[in-house]
N, C-alpha and C positions, 0 to 999 in steps of 0.2 A: 901633737893634737891628731888624732884618727877622725877622719871625715866619713860620713856614712852619705853615699850618692843614690839620689831617688828621682827617675823621673817623674812628672806628673802630667794629669791633662789639664787641659785649659781651665776647667772650671775651678778646681784643688788649686792650681799654681795662684790663679788671682786672688783666689779668698784668702791664702796665706800673703800672697805681696800685698794685699791692703790691711792686713792685720787682723781680718776677723775669723780666722781659721787659726788656733794655736798650738794644733796637735794635729799630726798625721796617723794613719792606721795601715797596717798591713796584717794580714790573715794569719791566724795560726795553722802553718803549713811547713812542711821539711824544709823547703826552698830559704823560707825567711827565718825559721829556726836557725838554719846552719850559718845566716848572715848576722846573726844577732845575739847567738848563744856560741859560748867554747865549752867543751869537755875536755878535762884534762889538759888544757892549753892548745888544744885543736877544735877546730869547727867540728861541732856534732851533726853527723850524718845519720843518726839510728834510723828515723824515719817514723817513731811512734807519739809524733809530736801533738795528735791530737789529745791525748792524755797527758803530754808533757812529763813523761816518764822517760828517761834514757836507759834500756836496758844493758850498756856496757858499764855506766858508772855511777848514774842516779844522783850526778853532782854537777849542777849548772851555775854556769856564771854569765853574765850579759859581759858581753863586749864593752868597752868603755868609748864612746865617741864622744869629741869636744864639739865636733860641729858636723850640720846636716846642711848637706848640698842638694839643692832642687834644680831641676832643669824643667824647662818649658818642652814636654816631650823629649825628643831625642834633638833638639835644637840648642844652639850657643847661649840662648836665653837663660840665665839662671841666677840665684840668691842663694847665700848662706846664712844658717842660722845657728846660735848657739844649742848645745843640746843637752836640754835638762834631765835627761833620764828616758828610759824605755820602762814600762810597764806593762802588763797585762790585764784586760778587764773590759769592760763594755765602753763603747764610743758612742759619740754624737751621731745618729743618723742623718741629720742634716747636714754632716761635714763628711759624709762617705762611709761611715761606720756599717755594716750591716744588722739587723734589728735582732736584739736578743743572741748576741754570739760574741764571745771573748775574742779580742784582737789584740796585737801587739800596739801599744799607745806609745808614740815617740812624741815627747813632749820638747816642744820650742821655745828658746828664750829669746834675746835680744838679737837682732838681724846684725850680721857681722859686715 
């Protein structure tokens, strides 16, 4: 089972810990695309991700993560959740998503 490791700020960490926030967001940028997608079995590093179109292969596959491990900043305090999938769409601004922008949405399941 692959695990995605994500440090969080206090506000978002505590919302997830309490169960009020059930998804985490990341901007659609080359850095996050390279961590979340594969091109021909390799991390995609094209850089054309605002359009989400790779000029090398035009074939994307999301990496499959079984779990997401959140840390409270860069401390040892951490928690792990089942990863229910990663999609692209508009997130909840009250949970940290930018207004009227698509983001990567990391859906959380049960706490492990």
